[in-house]
C-alpha positions as a printed Julia matrix, in Angstrom:
244×3 Matrix{Float64}:
  12.89   -3.01  -12.14
  13.09   -2.17  -15.84
  10.19   -3.4   -17.93
  11.2    -5.46  -20.96
  10.27   -3.72  -24.22
   9.23   -7.12  -25.59
   7.19   -8.29  -22.61
   3.44   -8.73  -22.46
   2.93   -5.36  -20.81
   4.78   -3.56  -23.55
   3.03   -5.49  -26.26
  -0.33   -4.6   -24.7
   0.64   -0.94  -24.4
   1.89   -0.81  -28.0
  -0.99   -2.78  -29.49
  -3.82   -1.03  -31.3
  -7.55   -1.55  -30.75
  -7.64   -4.61  -33.04
  -4.88   -6.37  -31.15
  -6.43   -5.57  -27.79
  -9.87   -6.6   -29.03
  -8.59   -9.99  -30.21
  -6.76  -10.55  -26.91
  -9.84   -9.64  -24.86
 -12.02  -11.9   -27.02
  -9.67  -14.85  -26.54
  -9.53  -14.3   -22.79
 -13.33  -14.15  -22.64
 -13.59  -17.38  -24.66
 -11.12  -19.05  -22.32
 -13.06  -17.98  -19.22
 -16.34  -19.19  -20.74
 -14.9   -22.57  -21.76
 -13.26  -23.19  -18.38
 -16.5   -22.24  -16.61
 -18.4   -24.81  -18.68
 -15.72  -27.48  -18.18
 -15.62  -27.09  -14.4
 -19.39  -26.83  -13.88
 -20.19  -29.74  -16.2
 -17.48  -31.91  -14.64
 -18.92  -31.29  -11.17
 -22.37  -32.01  -12.54
 -21.23  -35.35  -13.97
 -19.65  -36.3   -10.64
 -22.94  -35.57   -8.89
 -24.85  -37.58  -11.48
 -22.42  -40.47  -11.06
 -23.35  -40.72   -7.4
 -27.02  -40.68   -8.37
 -26.43  -43.4   -10.97
 -24.74  -45.58   -8.34
 -27.79  -45.15   -6.12
 -30.07  -45.95   -9.07
 -28.15  -49.18   -9.68
 -28.05  -50.41   -6.09
 -29.6   -48.46   -3.2
 -32.84  -47.72   -5.05
 -33.58  -51.4    -5.58
 -32.75  -52.38   -2.0
 -35.64  -50.32   -0.62
 -39.15  -51.65    0.01
 -41.3   -48.82   -1.38
 -41.2   -46.35   -4.24
 -41.14  -43.21   -2.06
 -38.23  -44.65   -0.1
 -36.47  -45.61   -3.32
 -36.94  -42.17   -4.89
 -35.55  -40.6    -1.71
 -32.28  -42.53   -2.13
 -31.73  -40.85   -5.51
 -31.47  -37.38   -4.0
 -32.65  -34.28   -5.85
 -31.64  -32.2    -8.86
 -30.44  -35.11  -10.97
 -31.92  -36.91  -14.0
 -32.31  -40.27  -12.24
 -34.59  -38.76   -9.61
 -36.55  -36.93  -12.32
 -37.05  -40.12  -14.33
 -38.19  -42.04  -11.25
 -40.63  -39.27  -10.32
 -41.96  -39.2   -13.88
 -42.58  -42.93  -13.72
 -44.4   -42.7   -10.39
 -46.5   -39.78  -11.66
 -47.44  -41.61  -14.86
 -48.57  -44.69  -12.93
 -50.62  -42.6   -10.51
 -52.2   -40.68  -13.39
 -53.05  -43.83  -15.34
 -54.59  -45.48  -12.28
 -56.59  -42.42  -11.21
 -58.03  -41.63  -14.64
 -59.24  -44.97  -15.95
 -61.96  -44.62  -18.53
 -60.44  -41.52  -20.1
 -59.2   -41.22  -23.65
 -55.6   -42.0   -22.74
 -56.71  -45.48  -21.69
 -56.56  -46.27  -25.39
 -52.89  -46.67  -24.52
 -51.9   -49.66  -22.44
 -50.19  -49.03  -19.13
 -46.95  -50.22  -20.76
 -47.18  -47.68  -23.58
 -48.21  -44.9   -21.19
 -45.27  -45.52  -18.86
 -42.91  -45.85  -21.82
 -43.94  -42.47  -23.19
 -43.61  -40.8   -19.79
 -40.18  -42.29  -19.1
 -38.94  -41.52  -22.61
 -40.01  -37.9   -22.3
 -38.21  -37.57  -18.95
 -35.05  -39.18  -20.39
 -35.14  -36.91  -23.45
 -35.46  -33.83  -21.24
 -32.54  -35.02  -19.11
 -30.45  -35.62  -22.24
 -31.19  -32.1   -23.41
 -30.06  -30.65  -20.07
 -26.85  -32.66  -20.23
 -26.01  -30.97  -23.53
 -26.32  -27.48  -22.04
 -23.09  -25.56  -22.53
 -21.56  -28.06  -24.92
 -22.15  -25.73  -27.86
 -19.9   -23.15  -26.16
 -17.02  -25.61  -25.93
 -17.52  -26.75  -29.51
 -17.58  -23.16  -30.75
 -14.5   -22.12  -28.75
 -12.54  -25.2   -29.77
 -13.25  -24.64  -33.46
 -12.96  -20.84  -33.68
 -10.26  -19.87  -31.15
  -7.34  -20.92  -33.43
  -8.73  -18.74  -36.23
  -9.25  -15.8   -33.89
  -5.6   -16.2   -32.82
  -4.61  -16.51  -36.47
  -6.31  -13.22  -37.21
  -4.21  -11.62  -34.45
  -1.14  -13.26  -35.97
  -1.85  -11.82  -39.42
  -2.45   -8.41  -37.88
   0.9    -8.58  -36.05
   2.74   -9.55  -39.25
   1.05   -6.66  -41.0
   2.43   -4.32  -38.34
   5.9    -5.82  -38.85
   5.73   -5.2   -42.6
   4.52   -1.64  -42.04
   7.4    -1.06  -39.63
   9.9    -2.34  -42.19
   8.39   -0.19  -44.91
   8.4     3.02  -42.92
  11.91    2.54  -41.52
  13.45    1.26  -44.75
  15.34   -1.47  -42.88
  14.49   -4.9   -41.51
  16.49   -4.67  -38.31
  15.46   -6.85  -35.39
  14.51   -3.92  -33.2
  11.99   -2.74  -35.81
  10.18   -6.03  -36.27
  10.67   -7.78  -32.93
   7.63   -6.14  -31.32
   5.09   -6.84  -34.1
   6.43  -10.36  -34.7
   6.31  -11.08  -30.97
   2.73   -9.81  -30.95
   1.88  -12.18  -33.79
   3.43  -15.2   -32.06
   1.68  -14.4   -28.78
  -1.68  -14.28  -30.57
  -0.99  -17.66  -32.14
  -0.07  -19.18  -28.79
  -3.05  -17.59  -27.07
  -5.44  -18.97  -29.67
  -4.05  -22.48  -29.2
  -4.06  -22.13  -25.41
  -7.78  -21.35  -25.56
  -8.74  -23.98  -28.15
  -6.87  -27.01  -26.81
  -8.49  -27.18  -23.33
 -11.91  -26.49  -24.88
 -11.48  -29.36  -27.34
 -10.21  -31.84  -24.74
 -12.93  -30.73  -22.31
 -15.61  -31.15  -24.96
 -14.49  -34.68  -25.82
 -14.28  -35.71  -22.17
 -17.7   -34.28  -21.35
 -19.27  -35.93  -24.4
 -17.98  -39.3   -23.21
 -19.29  -38.59  -19.71
 -22.69  -37.56  -21.05
 -22.94  -40.7   -23.17
 -22.19  -42.86  -20.12
 -24.79  -41.03  -18.04
 -27.43  -41.33  -20.76
 -26.71  -45.04  -21.17
 -27.17  -45.59  -17.42
 -30.3   -43.45  -17.51
 -31.77  -45.6   -20.3
 -30.96  -48.76  -18.33
 -32.6   -47.3   -15.23
 -35.66  -46.35  -17.3
 -35.88  -49.89  -18.66
 -35.77  -51.33  -15.14
 -38.41  -48.86  -13.97
 -40.64  -49.8   -16.87
 -40.36  -53.47  -15.92
 -41.12  -52.59  -12.29
 -44.24  -50.56  -13.09
 -45.62  -53.0   -15.65
 -44.74  -56.39  -14.12
 -44.24  -55.48  -10.45
 -40.54  -56.43  -10.37
 -37.26  -55.24  -11.8
 -35.96  -57.05  -14.82
 -33.79  -59.96  -13.65
 -30.06  -59.21  -13.63
 -26.97  -61.35  -13.35
 -25.13  -60.8   -10.07
 -21.54  -59.92  -10.9
 -20.1   -61.7    -7.86
 -22.17  -64.85   -7.39
 -23.42  -65.32  -10.95
 -26.91  -65.95   -9.58
 -30.05  -64.39  -10.97
 -31.71  -61.85   -8.69
 -34.81  -59.65   -8.8
 -35.47  -56.34   -7.11
 -36.79  -56.1    -3.55
 -38.77  -53.04   -4.53
 -42.41  -53.68   -5.48
 -44.74  -51.38   -7.36
 -46.94  -49.21   -5.22
 -50.31  -47.91   -6.28
 -50.88  -50.31   -9.18
 -54.45  -51.22   -9.84
């Protein structure tokens, strides 16, 4: 089968080191952005299951260890719950120390806030890659476009005529670079926006869970909530363990 002189293979074979370098860079940016999009999307799905457990199953248990077990592992909700349990145990076991200048409420608040801030930082991992790819890929493609047009002008100048066969290759190279830049930037931008929304939802649920944990550790019961189905006020079954 005859290879088209204007196909991708021919353009790659005819391209110089700048053209090939730009193409390789754009492909690498695309691979990196898709890796972040897929891994972060799977991460958010896993965190969504943990947030569902934090909103229901956790509060239907009768002890903190049992409740923490329902949250699973390797997710921010479990880490926040463990941080709360650890802070309560530490405060109870070290009464009379300098940190007792803080009330149990302030001590638990600081511990939970630190755990939530750490979880928020982990959620942002990889987002800078998507932001960078989405903002720079079109310009990298544009550079390839300018380089292709430059080749077309050089071809016209050396041949003395602007026939289609002289400029089709360089112009096709320029258009491909433009399309490749957009093909890399658009998924990165959409992925970034979708993941930002998902992260904001997760952080909001994490803050709500931290608020309920604070109420549990300080007062012995979850903050009262309005049942969505019956409209009746309910409190958590879970009671604080290890409080003085």
